[in-house]
N, C-alpha and C positions, 0 to 999 in steps of 0.2 A: 441607272446611269442620273447622275444629278446634274445640275443647271453648271456648276462649277466645271465639271469634269465636258463638257460642251465647248465652253473657254479653252482647255486645253488640247480638247482636239481641234477648234480652228486654228491654235498655233501649228498643228501639223499637216492639215488638209487644208485648202480653198475650198470650202462648203459651197462657196457661190459656183463651181462648176460640176458639183455633184449633182446626177441625175438619176437616181437608181438607189433606195435606201432598202437594205436588208435586215428585219429585225429577227434575229433567231428566235425558232420557235420556242425553245427554252427560257430566253430573257425575257422577263419582263420588266416593264416600265414601271416607274415608280407611279409615274401620274401624266394624265394625258397633256401635264401643261408643258413637260420635257419633248414630246414629238413634237409639239405646237411651236417648241424653240425651235428645234431641228430644222423643221419647213422654215422657221422665219429666216435663218440662216443659209439656207440651201436651196434658195428659190426656182431651181430650176429643177427639183426632183419631180417626176412626174410617174414614177414607179416603183413601187412598193412591194416587197416581199417580206410578210409577216404569217405567225404563228396563228392557228385558229381561235386559242385564249388568250391572248395578246390582245387581238381584233377586238373580241369580244368585250373585253374590257374598256376599250378606248372608245366602243361605239356609242357608250353610256355619257358621252360628253358633247353634247348639240353644236359649240362652238366648233369643237374638232372635226365633227363630221361635217358642219358646213366647209370647213377649210379642206377636208379630203376633196369634197366634191368639187371644189374650183380646180385641184391642183392635179389630181390623178386621172392619167389617160391606160395606167396597166397596173390591175392589182393580182397579184398570185399570193392565195392562202395556202401554208402549208400546212404540216403534221397531220398527211393524210391517213394515218391510223385511227383518228375520231373519227365524230361522227359528219355525217353530210354537210352541206352548208345549210339544206333546208330545217336541219336539226336543230342546227346553232343560233341560225340565225332570224329575227323578225323578215322573213323576205322583201314585204312592203318596203321598211326602215332600210334597208339594206340596199335596197333599188334606188331610194330616196338618196342618199347618202352618197353612192357611186355611180349615177346618174349619167356621167362624164367617161366613164370609164369605156375604152374601146377594146380593151383586151384583159380577159379573166382566166387566170387559171387556179383551180377548185376542185372537190371533192363534191362527185354529183352523183346520187345513186338513184334518183328517178326521174324518166323520161319528163313529165310535168315538170318539174323545176327548170331545167334544160327551157321549155317553151316558155315557164314562166320569164323565166331571165331575158329571154331574148326580145320578148313583148317589153316588157317594163326598164328594161336599159337601154334610150332610144340609139345610144351613140356606139354600142357594143358592135364589134365587126370579126369577134375572133374568141372563141371558149376552148379552153384546153381543160380536158379530165383526164386525169393521173391513171384512172380506173373506172370502171363502168364494167357492173356484173351482166346488164342487158344487153349486150351491145349488138347483137342479132336483131334485136327488135328498135334498137334507136334510129337509125337508118330509117327504116320502114314506115314509123311513128313520127319522125320528122316529115317525111314525105308527103304523109297523110295531113299532118296537121297544118301543112306547109297552102293546101287548099281550104282547109276550115276553119281551125283556130288562129293561124297565123293569116297576117293580112297576106295580100295576094302581091305588093310592094319588097319581099323578101326573095331572095333566091338562099339557100342553103345547100354546103357542099360538108358531109361527115367524112373524114380522113381517119383510119387506124395504124399509126405508126408502130413500125418495131416495138420499142417499149411497150407497147400496150395502152398510150397515151391515145386517147382521140380529141381530135381537133375539128372545131366545128366554125367553118368562116360562114358569114353573113353579109350577103350582098344587098344594100336597102336601097328603096326607092327606084324598083325596077321601071321604068314606063317607056 
């Protein structure tokens, strides 16, 4: 997509009303500036669905990372056939960029990664994991870590959906 294509898009769609942006896993933005322009034209966007490869490319732009941090409340990383989030991204940088998200959907294949994300994404309320190899031990480990590694300010509920997806709800600041 080029900047002039955004102008054509604006003639078809009122971008000021768009709240959800889906960037197909097989599409690549030519430059982070295009996503910045889309976000500028669509100030209501708070949810992003994006492929792993495309997101990895965009996270190299610090200005875009700051912009995403301010805007996004929900992030869905698609293309689950690829590696887990822990292998694709520097988790510290990822958590810094997305510190304001409340909902995250991505492939995670290690319990420690789930715990790391809960601890380092302060506004995170829900994690959806499309597949998780060690399902049986995940609930036990989260329960054990709730009293050790995780602060006592969390209540965690893990649910398995019929689709095989795991949903983890996090209730914060319980007193």
